[in-house]
C-alpha positions in Angstrom: 0.0 0.0 0.0 1.4 3.4 -1.0 -1.3 5.8 0.2 -1.0 8.1 3.2 -2.9 6.3 6.0 -5.0 9.2 7.3 -6.5 10.4 4.0 -7.0 6.7 3.0 -8.9 6.0 6.2 -11.0 9.1 5.7 -11.8 8.0 2.1 -13.0 4.6 3.4 -15.3 6.4 5.8 -16.7 8.6 3.1 -17.4 5.6 0.9 -19.3 3.9 3.7 -21.4 7.0 4.3 -22.1 7.5 0.6 -23.3 3.9 0.3 -26.2 4.7 2.7 -27.4 8.0 1.2 -31.2 8.2 0.9 -30.8 9.5 -2.7 -29.3 6.1 -3.6 -31.4 3.8 -1.3 -35.0 5.3 -1.4 -36.1 5.2 -5.0 -36.0 1.4 -5.5 -38.4 0.9 -2.6 -41.1 3.4 -3.3 -44.6 1.9 -3.7 -47.0 2.8 -6.5 -49.2 5.9 -5.8 -52.6 5.2 -4.3 -56.1 6.2 -5.4 -56.4 8.5 -2.4 -54.0 10.7 -0.5 -50.3 10.0 0.1 -49.2 11.0 3.6 -45.5 11.0 4.4 -44.6 10.7 8.1 -41.6 9.8 10.2 -38.5 10.8 12.1 -34.8 10.4 12.2 -31.4 12.0 11.4 -31.8 10.9 7.8 -35.4 12.2 7.6 -34.9 15.4 5.5 -32.7 13.6 2.9 -35.3 10.8 2.7 -38.0 13.3 2.1 -35.9 14.9 -0.7 -35.4 11.4 -2.3 -39.2 10.7 -2.2 -40.1 14.1 -3.7 -37.6 13.7 -6.5 -39.0 10.3 -7.4 -42.7 10.5 -6.7 -45.4 10.9 -9.4 -48.3 12.7 -7.7 -49.2 14.9 -4.8 -47.6 14.5 -1.3 -48.3 15.9 2.1 -47.0 15.2 5.6 -44.4 15.9 8.3 -41.0 14.4 9.1 -38.9 15.3 12.2 -35.1 15.5 12.1 -32.3 16.7 14.4 -31.4 20.4 14.7 -29.0 21.2 11.9 -30.0 18.2 9.8 -32.8 19.9 7.8 -32.8 20.3 4.0 -35.1 22.2 1.6 -38.3 20.3 0.7 -41.2 21.1 -1.6 -44.4 19.3 -0.4 -43.5 17.5 2.9 -42.7 19.6 6.0 -39.5 19.0 7.9 -39.3 20.0 11.5 -36.1 20.1 13.5 -36.0 19.0 17.1 -33.5 17.9 19.9 -31.5 14.7 20.0 -30.5 12.7 22.0 -32.7 14.3 24.8 -36.1 15.2 23.5 -37.5 18.7 23.7 -40.8 20.6 23.2 -40.3 21.0 19.4 -40.1 17.2 19.0 -43.0 16.7 21.4 -45.3 19.1 19.4 -44.2 17.7 16.1 -44.9 14.2 17.2 -48.5 15.2 18.2 -48.9 16.5 14.7 -47.5 13.3 13.1 -50.0 11.3 15.2 -52.9 13.3 14.0 -51.8 13.2 10.3 -52.2 9.4 10.1 -55.6 9.2 11.8 -58.9 8.9 10.0 -57.6 7.5 6.7 -59.3 5.1 4.3 -58.2 2.0 2.4 -57.6 4.1 -0.6 -54.9 6.2 1.2 -51.2 5.5 1.6 -49.0 6.4 4.5 -45.3 6.3 3.7 -43.3 6.2 6.9 -39.6 7.4 6.7 -37.8 6.0 9.7 -34.1 6.3 10.6 -31.8 6.3 13.7 -32.5 9.1 16.2 -36.3 8.9 15.6 -36.9 7.7 19.2 -35.8 11.0 20.8 -36.9 13.2 17.9 -40.5 11.8 17.8 -41.5 12.0 21.4 -45.1 11.5 22.3 -45.4 10.5 26.0 -48.2 8.1 26.9 -51.1 9.5 28.9 -50.0 10.3 32.4 -46.3 10.7 31.4 -45.0 14.3 31.1 -42.3 15.5 28.7 -40.1 16.2 31.8 -40.6 12.6 32.9 -39.5 11.3 29.4 -36.5 13.7 29.4 -35.4 12.4 32.8 -35.6 8.7 31.9 -33.9 9.4 28.6 -30.9 11.1 30.3 -30.7 8.3 32.8 -30.7 5.6 30.1 -28.1 7.4 28.0 -25.7 7.7 30.9 -25.9 4.2 32.4 -24.3 2.2 29.6 -27.4 0.4 28.5 -27.4 -0.9 24.9 -29.8 0.4 22.3 -32.2 -2.6 22.6 -32.6 -2.0 26.3 -33.0 1.8 25.9 -35.7 1.4 23.2 -37.5 -1.3 25.2 -38.2 1.3 27.9 -38.9 4.1 25.4 -41.5 2.0 23.5 -43.5 1.3 26.7 -43.7 5.0 27.7 -44.8 6.2 24.3 -48.1 6.9 22.5 -46.6 6.1 19.1 -43.6 3.9 19.4 -43.7 0.1 19.5 -46.2 -0.2 16.7 -48.7 2.3 18.0 -48.2 4.9 15.3 -48.8 2.5 12.4 -51.8 1.0 14.2 -53.4 4.5 14.3 -53.1 4.6 10.5 -55.2 1.5 9.9 -56.9 0.7 7.4 -54.7 2.7 5.0 -51.9 1.0 3.1 -48.8 1.5 5.2 -45.2 1.2 3.9 -42.2 2.0 6.0 -38.7 2.7 4.6 -36.0 2.3 7.3 -32.4 3.2 7.5 -30.9 0.9 10.2 -28.6 2.2 12.9 -28.9 -0.9 15.1 -26.9 -4.1 15.3 -28.8 -6.8 13.5 -31.1 -4.4 11.6 -34.1 -5.4 13.7 -37.0 -3.2 12.5 -38.7 -3.2 15.9 -35.6 -1.5 17.4 -34.9 1.1 14.7 -36.3 4.4 16.2 -38.1 2.2 18.7 -40.2 0.6 16.0 -43.2 3.0 15.5 -44.3 0.8 12.5 -43.5 -2.7 13.9 -45.2 -5.0 16.4 -43.2 -5.1 19.7 -41.9 -8.4 21.0 -40.6 -6.8 24.2 -42.8 -6.4 27.4 -43.4 -3.9 30.1 -41.8 -6.4 32.5 -38.6 -6.2 30.5 -38.7 -2.4 30.6 -39.0 -2.5 34.4 -36.1 -5.0 34.4 -33.9 -2.5 32.5 -34.6 0.1 35.1 -33.9 -2.3 37.9 -30.7 -3.6 36.2 -29.1 -0.2 36.0 -30.6 1.1 39.2 -31.9 4.2 37.5 -33.1 7.1 39.5 -36.2 8.1 37.6 -39.6 9.8 38.4 -42.1 7.5 40.1 -44.6 8.2 37.4 -42.5 6.1 35.0 -42.4 3.0 37.2 -46.1 3.5 38.1 -47.1 3.6 34.5 -44.9 0.6 33.5 -46.5 -1.4 36.3 -49.9 -1.0 34.7 -51.1 -3.2 31.8 -52.0 0.0 29.8 -48.3 0.4 29.1 -48.1 -2.8 27.0 -47.4 -2.3 23.3 -49.2 -4.0 20.3 -48.1 -7.6 20.0 -47.8 -10.2 17.1 -51.2 -11.1 15.9 -52.7 -7.6 16.2 -54.9 -7.3 13.1 -54.1 -3.5 12.8 -50.4 -4.4 12.0 -50.9 -7.5 9.9 -50.5 -5.8 6.5 -47.8 -3.3 7.2 -44.8 -3.4 4.8 -41.5 -2.7 6.6 -38.4 -2.4 4.4 -34.8 -1.9 5.7 -33.4 0.1 2.7 -29.9 0.8 4.1 -27.9 -1.2 6.6 -24.5 -1.1 8.2 -23.4 -4.3 6.4 -23.9 -2.5 3.0 -21.6 0.3 4.0 -19.0 -2.0 5.4 -19.1 -3.9 2.1 -18.6 -0.7 0.1 -15.6 0.3 2.2 -14.2 -3.2 2.0 -14.4 -3.1 -1.8 -12.5 0.2 -1.8 -9.8 -1.2 0.5 -9.3 -4.3 -1.6 -8.4 -2.0 -4.5 -5.4 -0.9 -2.5 -4.3 -4.5 -2.1 -5.1 -4.8 1.6 -6.0 -8.0 3.4 -9.4 -7.5 5.0 -10.5 -8.8 8.4 -14.2 -8.0 8.7 -15.5 -8.1 12.3 -19.0 -7.4 11.1 -21.6 -4.9 12.1 -22.7 -6.4 15.4 -19.8 -5.1 17.6 -21.2 -3.9 21.0 -19.8 -3.3 24.4 -18.2 -0.5 26.5 -16.4 1.6 23.9 -13.0 1.9 25.7 -13.0 -1.9 26.4 -13.7 -2.7 22.7 -10.9 -0.3 21.8 -8.4 -2.1 24.0 -9.6 -5.5 22.5 -9.1 -4.3 19.0 -5.7 -2.8 19.9 -4.5 -6.2 21.1 -5.8 -7.8 17.9 -3.9 -5.2 15.8 -0.7 -5.7 17.7 -0.9 -9.5 17.3 -1.1 -8.9 13.5 1.7 -6.4 13.5 4.0 -8.7 15.5 3.9 -11.4 12.8 4.7 -11.5 9.2 1.7 -9.9 7.5 0.6 -8.2 4.4 -0.9 -4.7 4.9 -4.1 -5.4 6.7 -7.4 -3.6 7.5 -9.6 -4.6 10.4 -13.1 -3.2 9.7 -16.2 -3.2 11.9 -19.5 -1.6 12.6 -22.0 -1.8 15.4 -22.7 0.4 18.3 -20.6 0.7 21.4 -21.8 2.4 24.6 -20.3 4.8 27.2 -21.0 4.7 30.9 -20.7 8.3 32.0 -18.8 8.7 35.2 -16.9 11.9 34.6 -17.6 15.5 33.7 -16.2 15.6 30.2 -17.9 15.4 26.8 -17.2 12.7 24.4 -18.8 9.9 22.4 -18.3 6.2 21.9 -16.0 6.5 18.9 -13.6 8.8 20.6 -13.6 6.7 23.8 -13.0 3.6 21.7 -9.9 5.4 20.2 -8.6 6.5 23.6 -8.9 3.0 25.0 -7.1 1.7 21.9 -4.4 4.3 22.0 -3.6 3.3 25.6 -3.4 -0.3 24.6 -1.2 0.3 21.5 1.1 2.5 23.5 2.7 4.0 20.3 2.9 0.7 18.4 4.4 1.3 15.0 2.5 1.1 11.8 -1.1 1.2 13.2 -3.5 3.9 12.2 -7.2 4.0 13.2 -10.3 5.9 12.4 -13.6 5.5 14.3 -16.6 7.6 13.4 -20.4 7.6 13.5 -21.9 7.6 10.0 -24.5 10.3 11.0 -21.6 12.8 11.6 -22.3 13.0 15.3 -20.3 11.1 17.9 -22.6 11.0 21.0 -23.9 14.6 21.3 -20.8 16.5 20.0 -20.1 18.2 16.7 -17.6 15.6 15.5 -18.2 12.3 13.7 -15.2 10.8 15.6 -11.5 11.0 15.4 -8.2 9.3 14.3 -5.2 7.9 16.2 -1.7 7.0 14.9 1.6 5.8 16.5 2.4 9.4 17.7 -0.9 10.0 19.5 0.2 9.3 23.1 3.6 11.1 22.6 1.8 14.2 21.2 -0.6 14.1 24.1 2.2 14.0 26.7 4.0 16.9 24.9 0.8 18.9 25.1 0.3 18.2 28.8 -2.6 15.8 28.3 -3.1 12.8 30.6 -4.7 10.3 28.3 -5.9 7.9 31.1 -7.2 10.7 33.3 -9.1 12.3 30.5 -10.6 9.0 29.5 -11.7 8.4 33.1 -13.4 11.8 33.0 -15.2 11.0 29.7 -13.3 13.9 28.2 -12.5 12.4 24.8 -13.8 15.4 22.7 -11.4 17.8 24.4 -8.6 15.4 24.1 -8.8 15.0 20.3 -9.7 18.6 19.8 -6.4 19.6 21.5 -4.5 17.1 19.3 -6.2 18.3 16.1 -7.4 14.8 15.3 -11.2 15.1 15.4 -13.0 14.1 12.2 -15.7 16.8 11.6 -18.0 16.2 8.7 -21.2 18.0 9.6 -24.6 16.2 9.2 -24.2 13.3 6.8 -28.0 13.0 6.3 -27.9 9.2 6.9 -27.3 6.9 9.9 -26.0 3.4 9.7 -24.2 3.3 13.0 -20.5 3.4 13.8 -17.6 2.7 11.3 -14.2 1.6 12.5 -11.1 1.0 10.4 -7.8 -0.2 11.8 -4.9 -0.1 9.3 -1.8 -2.2 10.0 0.9 -1.3 7.4 
């Protein structure tokens, strides 16, 4: 391999993101126009770009509302796009979710509802169940995000506290034809987990939601546990006739983006080790594990090698800093590598946002720890304080892309030259 490692790794990330763009993925899944109205509804970080792709490829009138993250909006012609807060919901998302709920009610069999669902939709489309306030939902969301729970556990709780998640939204649109296009940001691409499954029957139970709260010893409002203790909090289950004819399509998935990046890397003659798109765990621990793997490869006779992976790691917040799972992964890996020669790494979120910060992720190389020491940075202490963003900002190694308008989870590439 002759290319400079950092630009090469960034190119692989860009290829992965491009493979999941709505303009590429949406058109082939659009249904035929109905006799009646076409309502477009949904939420997620890819929402605005998905609307643009629908409008560019739809023959006939459209109406509707899709919610996306602040700063992720794009110009649209017929379907309204509203921006709201992520990862903690706010009043804008609450009000827009009420409007989405009303849009899909009272339709006929001649009408079509086209749901556009992508990662981030859980927080963006917040409609608390009766008896649950927005403040209650904000409190439980913050607690879930800070405790280290994985996305399936987080969404299990979210679904049972919502008036529209866990299949409730699509049930309200019965008997219209209902087609959902989903961009997956969850390991395994399970539709009931993407954005907490507003268009999918829910296999999880309220008892499991209570179990998540107990497992992580969450300090949350009593209204939450009181509601979950009632049968009214249970979501639609398999066999519910209102959800029998819903068409759910995962139109973009992490595996497709990994495949695109792998194909690009193979052009450079690299040996590929694909760990898949199901990698989960505490971010810093996964980073150390991948660091050990990279050093084992580097210690033997090897051709230039790329370890590639997707998935979604978690961060248990114990400090006062601000950082996301990709940057914590990299700090853990840098400590494990301890300056090992010939190893360069990129870890970024494909939505352009690592955690809640303005960067997609960052990069490390054999000089990372030495440069940190020279700058007066204590890598281990800053990791303990969850201060990954400040660490990589000081080193000048953040990857800042702005909103990517898609979201197929994390992308990690470890280059061993």
